[in-house]
C-alpha positions as CSV (number, residue, x, y, z in Angstrom):
1,X,245.5,-14.9,-76.3
2,X,245.6,-11.3,-77.7
3,X,247.1,-8.8,-75.4
4,X,245.1,-5.7,-74.4
5,X,246.0,-2.4,-76.0
6,X,247.6,0.2,-73.7
7,X,246.9,3.9,-73.9
8,X,248.1,6.9,-71.9
9,X,245.6,9.2,-70.3
10,X,245.9,12.8,-71.6
11,X,245.0,14.2,-68.2
12,X,246.9,12.2,-65.5
13,X,249.4,10.3,-67.7
14,X,248.4,6.9,-66.3
15,X,248.3,3.9,-68.7
16,X,245.0,2.1,-69.1
17,X,243.6,-0.8,-71.1
18,X,241.5,0.1,-74.2
19,X,240.7,-1.5,-77.5
20,X,242.7,-0.2,-80.5
21,X,239.5,1.0,-82.3
22,X,238.2,3.0,-79.2
23,X,238.6,6.7,-79.3
24,X,238.8,7.0,-75.5
25,X,241.7,9.2,-74.4
26,X,241.1,9.3,-70.6
27,X,241.3,6.6,-68.0
28,X,238.3,7.5,-65.8
29,X,235.1,9.6,-65.7
30,X,236.9,12.2,-63.6
31,X,239.7,12.6,-66.1
32,X,237.1,12.7,-68.9
33,X,235.3,15.6,-67.2
34,X,238.5,17.5,-66.8
35,X,239.5,16.9,-70.5
36,X,236.1,18.2,-71.7
37,X,236.4,21.3,-69.6
38,X,239.7,22.0,-71.3
39,X,238.7,21.2,-74.9
40,X,235.2,22.8,-74.8
41,X,236.2,26.0,-73.0
42,X,234.7,29.2,-74.5
43,X,232.9,27.1,-77.1
44,X,229.1,27.0,-77.7
45,X,227.2,23.7,-78.3
46,X,225.0,25.4,-80.9
47,X,225.8,25.2,-84.6
48,X,227.9,28.1,-85.7
49,X,227.2,30.2,-88.8
50,X,230.3,28.8,-90.5
51,X,229.2,25.2,-89.9
52,X,225.8,25.9,-91.3
53,X,227.2,27.6,-94.3
54,X,229.6,24.7,-94.8
55,X,226.7,22.1,-94.8
56,X,224.7,24.4,-97.1
57,X,227.6,24.6,-99.6
58,X,227.7,20.8,-99.6
59,X,223.9,20.7,-100.4
60,X,223.0,18.6,-97.3
61,X,220.4,21.1,-95.9
62,X,218.7,21.8,-99.3
63,X,217.6,18.2,-99.6
64,X,216.0,18.3,-96.2
65,X,214.0,21.4,-97.0
66,X,212.8,20.0,-100.3
67,X,211.7,16.8,-98.5
68,X,209.8,18.7,-95.9
69,X,207.9,20.8,-98.5
70,X,207.1,17.8,-100.6
71,X,205.7,16.0,-97.5
72,X,203.4,19.0,-96.7
73,X,202.1,19.0,-100.3
74,X,201.7,15.2,-100.6
75,X,198.0,14.1,-100.5
76,X,199.0,11.0,-98.5
77,X,201.1,12.6,-95.8
78,X,200.0,16.2,-95.6
79,X,197.1,17.8,-93.6
80,X,194.5,16.7,-96.1
81,X,191.5,14.4,-96.2
82,X,193.5,12.1,-98.4
83,X,196.1,11.5,-95.6
84,X,197.0,7.8,-95.3
85,X,196.0,7.7,-91.6
86,X,192.7,9.6,-92.0
87,X,189.5,7.7,-91.2
88,X,185.7,8.4,-91.6
89,X,183.9,10.3,-88.9
90,X,180.3,11.0,-88.0
91,X,179.7,13.5,-85.3
92,X,176.5,14.9,-83.8
93,X,176.8,18.4,-82.2
94,X,175.0,19.4,-79.0
95,X,172.4,21.1,-81.1
96,X,171.7,17.9,-83.1
97,X,173.6,18.9,-86.3
98,X,175.2,16.0,-88.1
99,X,178.8,16.2,-89.6
100,X,180.4,13.7,-91.9
101,X,184.0,13.9,-92.9
102,X,187.2,11.8,-93.5
103,X,190.0,13.5,-91.6
104,X,189.6,14.8,-88.0
105,X,192.7,17.0,-88.1
106,X,191.7,18.7,-91.4
107,X,188.0,19.1,-90.3
108,X,189.1,20.6,-86.9
109,X,191.5,23.1,-88.5
110,X,188.7,24.3,-90.8
111,X,186.0,24.5,-88.0
112,X,187.7,24.8,-84.7
113,X,187.1,28.6,-84.3
114,X,183.4,28.4,-85.2
115,X,182.4,25.2,-83.4
116,X,184.9,24.9,-80.5
117,X,186.1,28.5,-80.0
118,X,189.8,27.6,-80.2
119,X,192.7,28.4,-82.5
120,X,194.4,25.8,-84.7
121,X,197.3,24.0,-83.0
122,X,196.4,25.6,-79.6
123,X,196.0,23.7,-76.3
124,X,192.2,23.8,-76.8
125,X,192.6,22.4,-80.3
126,X,194.7,19.5,-79.0
127,X,192.2,18.8,-76.2
128,X,189.3,18.7,-78.7
129,X,191.2,16.3,-80.9
130,X,192.2,14.1,-78.0
131,X,188.7,14.1,-76.6
132,X,187.0,13.2,-79.9
133,X,189.6,10.5,-80.6
134,X,189.0,9.0,-77.1
135,X,185.2,9.0,-77.7
136,X,185.8,7.2,-81.0
137,X,187.8,4.5,-79.2
138,X,185.0,4.2,-76.6
139,X,182.5,3.8,-79.4
140,X,184.6,1.0,-80.8
141,X,184.7,-0.8,-77.4
142,X,187.8,0.7,-75.9
143,X,188.4,1.7,-72.3
144,X,187.9,5.5,-72.7
145,X,185.2,6.9,-70.4
146,X,182.3,7.7,-72.8
147,X,181.4,8.2,-76.4
148,X,180.9,11.9,-76.1
149,X,183.1,15.0,-75.7
150,X,181.5,18.2,-74.4
151,X,178.1,17.3,-75.8
152,X,179.6,16.1,-79.2
153,X,178.6,12.5,-79.8
154,X,180.6,10.1,-81.9
155,X,178.5,7.7,-84.1
156,X,179.8,4.6,-85.9
157,X,180.4,4.8,-89.7
158,X,180.3,2.0,-92.3
159,X,184.1,1.6,-92.1
160,X,183.8,1.2,-88.3
161,X,181.6,-1.9,-88.5
162,X,184.5,-4.4,-89.2
163,X,186.5,-2.8,-86.3
164,X,183.6,-3.0,-83.9
165,X,183.2,-6.7,-84.8
166,X,186.9,-7.3,-84.3
167,X,186.9,-5.5,-80.9
168,X,183.6,-6.6,-79.5
169,X,183.3,-10.0,-81.2
170,X,181.4,-11.2,-84.3
171,X,177.9,-9.8,-84.5
172,X,176.3,-12.9,-86.1
173,X,173.5,-12.7,-83.5
174,X,171.7,-9.4,-84.0
175,X,168.9,-9.4,-81.4
176,X,168.0,-5.7,-81.5
177,X,164.3,-5.4,-80.8
178,X,163.9,-9.0,-79.5
179,X,162.1,-9.5,-76.2
180,X,163.3,-11.9,-73.4
181,X,160.6,-12.0,-70.7
182,X,160.6,-8.4,-69.5
183,X,163.8,-7.3,-71.3
184,X,164.1,-5.8,-74.8
185,X,167.5,-5.7,-76.5
186,X,168.4,-2.1,-77.6
187,X,172.0,-2.2,-78.8
188,X,175.5,-3.6,-78.3
189,X,177.3,-2.3,-75.2
190,X,180.9,-3.5,-75.4
191,X,182.3,-6.6,-73.7
192,X,182.4,-8.1,-70.2
193,X,185.6,-9.1,-68.4
194,X,185.6,-12.5,-70.1
195,X,185.4,-11.0,-73.6
196,X,181.8,-11.8,-74.3
197,X,179.6,-9.3,-76.1
198,X,177.2,-7.3,-73.9
199,X,173.7,-6.0,-75.0
200,X,172.0,-3.0,-73.5
201,X,168.4,-4.1,-72.6
202,X,165.4,-2.1,-71.4
203,X,163.1,-3.6,-68.8
204,X,159.3,-3.2,-68.9
205,X,159.6,-1.2,-65.7
206,X,161.8,1.4,-67.4
207,X,165.2,0.4,-66.0
208,X,168.2,-0.6,-68.2
209,X,170.8,-3.4,-67.7
210,X,173.5,-5.1,-69.7
211,X,173.5,-8.8,-70.3
212,X,175.1,-11.4,-72.6
213,X,173.1,-13.0,-75.4
214,X,173.7,-16.4,-73.7
215,X,172.2,-15.3,-70.4
216,X,169.2,-13.8,-72.2
217,X,168.5,-16.9,-74.3
218,X,169.1,-19.3,-71.4
219,X,166.7,-17.4,-69.2
220,X,169.3,-16.4,-66.6
221,X,168.4,-12.7,-67.2
222,X,164.7,-12.1,-67.3
223,X,164.4,-8.6,-65.8
224,X,166.4,-5.8,-64.2
225,X,165.6,-7.3,-60.8
226,X,162.0,-6.2,-60.4
227,X,160.8,-9.8,-61.3
228,X,162.3,-11.0,-58.0
229,X,160.0,-8.8,-56.0
230,X,156.9,-9.9,-58.0
231,X,157.5,-13.6,-57.5
232,X,156.4,-13.5,-53.8
233,X,152.6,-13.4,-54.5
234,X,151.9,-15.4,-51.4
235,X,149.3,-13.3,-49.5
236,X,146.7,-15.7,-47.9
237,X,148.9,-18.8,-48.2
238,X,149.8,-21.0,-45.2
239,X,153.3,-22.0,-44.3
240,X,153.3,-24.3,-41.3
241,X,151.6,-22.4,-38.4
242,X,151.8,-19.1,-40.3
243,X,149.3,-17.4,-42.6
244,X,150.5,-14.5,-44.7
245,X,148.4,-11.4,-44.2
246,X,150.1,-8.6,-46.2
247,X,153.5,-7.4,-47.6
248,X,155.7,-5.2,-45.5
249,X,158.0,-2.7,-47.2
250,X,161.2,-2.7,-45.1
251,X,164.8,-3.4,-46.2
252,X,166.0,-4.9,-49.5
253,X,164.3,-8.3,-49.0
254,X,160.6,-9.0,-49.5
255,X,159.0,-9.3,-46.1
256,X,155.5,-10.3,-45.0
257,X,153.3,-9.9,-42.0
258,X,152.2,-13.3,-40.8
259,X,149.6,-14.5,-38.3
260,X,150.6,-17.5,-36.2
261,X,148.0,-20.1,-35.0
262,X,148.9,-19.1,-31.4
263,X,147.6,-15.6,-32.1
264,X,151.0,-13.8,-32.4
265,X,152.0,-11.7,-35.5
266,X,155.5,-11.6,-36.9
267,X,157.3,-10.3,-40.0
268,X,159.1,-12.9,-42.0
269,X,161.2,-12.8,-45.2
270,X,159.5,-14.4,-48.2
271,X,162.4,-16.8,-49.0
272,X,162.3,-18.0,-45.4
273,X,158.7,-18.9,-45.8
274,X,159.0,-20.6,-49.2
275,X,162.1,-22.6,-48.1
276,X,160.4,-23.8,-44.9
277,X,163.0,-22.2,-42.7
278,X,160.4,-20.3,-40.7
279,X,157.1,-22.1,-39.9
280,X,155.9,-20.4,-36.7
281,X,156.5,-17.3,-34.5
282,X,158.7,-19.4,-32.3
283,X,156.0,-21.1,-30.3
284,X,156.6,-24.4,-32.0
285,X,160.1,-24.6,-30.4
286,X,158.4,-24.9,-27.0
287,X,156.3,-28.0,-27.9
288,X,157.1,-31.4,-26.6
289,X,157.7,-32.8,-30.1
290,X,160.3,-30.0,-30.7
291,X,162.0,-30.7,-27.4
292,X,162.3,-34.4,-28.2
293,X,163.7,-33.6,-31.6
294,X,166.2,-31.2,-30.1
295,X,167.3,-33.7,-27.5
296,X,167.7,-36.5,-30.0
297,X,169.6,-34.3,-32.5
298,X,172.0,-33.0,-29.9
299,X,172.4,-36.5,-28.3
300,X,171.9,-35.2,-24.8
301,X,172.6,-37.2,-21.6
302,X,170.8,-35.6,-18.7
303,X,170.6,-32.3,-20.7
304,X,174.4,-32.4,-21.2
305,X,175.9,-32.7,-24.7
306,X,177.5,-36.0,-25.7
307,X,180.6,-34.0,-26.9
308,X,181.4,-33.3,-23.2
309,X,181.8,-37.0,-22.5
310,X,184.0,-37.5,-25.6
311,X,186.4,-34.7,-24.6
312,X,186.4,-33.2,-28.1
313,X,188.1,-29.8,-28.4
314,X,186.1,-27.2,-30.4
315,X,187.7,-25.7,-33.5
316,X,187.1,-22.2,-32.0
317,X,189.1,-23.0,-28.9
318,X,191.9,-20.5,-28.2
319,X,193.8,-22.3,-25.4
320,X,194.0,-25.9,-26.6
321,X,192.2,-27.1,-23.5
322,X,188.5,-28.1,-23.6
323,X,186.5,-25.7,-21.4
324,X,189.3,-23.1,-21.1
325,X,189.4,-20.0,-23.2
326,X,191.8,-17.0,-23.4
327,X,190.3,-13.6,-22.8
328,X,191.4,-10.3,-24.3
329,X,192.9,-9.1,-21.0
330,X,195.3,-12.1,-21.0
331,X,193.4,-14.2,-18.4
332,X,192.1,-17.7,-18.9
333,X,188.5,-18.5,-18.1
334,X,187.4,-22.0,-17.1
335,X,183.8,-22.8,-17.9
336,X,181.5,-25.9,-18.3
337,X,178.1,-26.6,-19.8
338,X,175.6,-28.5,-17.7
339,X,171.8,-29.0,-18.3
340,X,171.6,-26.4,-21.1
341,X,173.4,-23.8,-19.1
342,X,177.0,-22.5,-19.2
343,X,178.8,-22.0,-15.8
344,X,181.8,-19.7,-15.5
345,X,184.1,-21.3,-12.9
346,X,187.0,-18.8,-12.5
347,X,189.4,-16.5,-14.3
348,X,193.2,-16.5,-13.8
349,X,196.4,-15.5,-15.6
350,X,197.8,-19.0,-15.0
351,X,196.4,-21.5,-17.5
352,X,197.2,-24.5,-15.2
353,X,194.9,-23.0,-12.5
354,X,192.1,-22.7,-15.1
355,X,192.8,-26.3,-16.3
356,X,192.7,-27.7,-12.8
357,X,189.3,-25.9,-12.1
358,X,187.8,-27.3,-15.3
359,X,189.0,-30.9,-14.5
360,X,187.4,-30.6,-11.0
361,X,184.1,-29.5,-12.6
362,X,184.2,-32.4,-15.1
363,X,184.7,-34.8,-12.2
364,X,181.7,-33.4,-10.4
365,X,179.5,-33.8,-13.5
366,X,180.6,-37.4,-14.0
367,X,180.0,-38.2,-10.4
368,X,176.4,-36.7,-10.5
369,X,177.1,-34.1,-7.8
370,X,177.7,-31.0,-9.9
371,X,174.8,-29.1,-8.3
372,X,176.4,-29.4,-4.8
373,X,179.8,-28.6,-6.2
374,X,178.8,-25.5,-8.0
375,X,176.7,-24.2,-5.0
376,X,179.8,-24.7,-2.8
377,X,181.9,-22.7,-5.3
378,X,179.4,-19.9,-5.3
379,X,179.4,-19.6,-1.5
380,X,183.2,-19.6,-1.5
381,X,183.2,-16.7,-4.0
382,X,180.7,-14.7,-2.0
383,X,182.7,-15.2,1.2
384,X,185.9,-14.0,-0.5
385,X,184.1,-10.9,-1.8
386,X,183.1,-10.0,1.7
């Protein structure tokens, strides 16, 4: 194994390990700081006149100057329309004047004072260049805000078409002018979050929306949303015991004024009528047939749910004991349902007290003497209050 090289620190004199090729002369950062303060004292970090003259005599600075001047004059790298990075542009001014050019930098330098009121290479010049470049990216489908800058609109050129197809997806399906129900395709409008090409469509009512060509051809997009309101043409139709009289303009849903066979009028949503969810003003719930259906559906035994006899705990229970719930004030309330009515038995901070009261009420229900038991409990509460 090769031994480490030893050096002596020039500041503190302590030996330290260091590779032979390393030019380090101090053992720590503190010693390095002290050494630099000694060696760089009264010396400037700028190039001295002697150093510059020495490099000039060697010819090292002349080559750099020649290269800079050559780059400025080169048609592929200078500020010309032939710059290798220059692209075609088509701008429309706020007044409607069209401008066609190849290099944005070169065109801005020639026209920035007249058209934008700024000097070349100024802050306003840089803002104009950045704003127009961002509008160009937006036109190609990028995430920039919009395709305009201070009223100047960026239009696509012939050289932009391949880039637009690459960014937005292939444009094999050109549907401009085609009609889908109430929508007419106007132009491409970027991509959605899944990368599918979007189309800007104009509805017959005047509104505009964006949709994919798949949704348009499959019939999933037929209008801007106005077609949903027109589908409820149900005035005069009967739904159960209700007859639609007229449409009511209230809220976001289509609602209708309906006349029930019992003589009462109510307002019902159109989808509730067509789906059969609402078939009366509520009077049908009071009929004997409805009561029998309710009783059979809930499996009632003497108007008490069959769940009570099974001892099933509700999923919304907060105490883990059937018939006992925890209140916000920390107390536990014991309750019981009997003959379609809920009875509150007592409230206590001790859960065992509430549990015992619930069990006592269950026993009274099962022994068919709940009415006597609950009446006795009420009298006991009244006497305690007095």
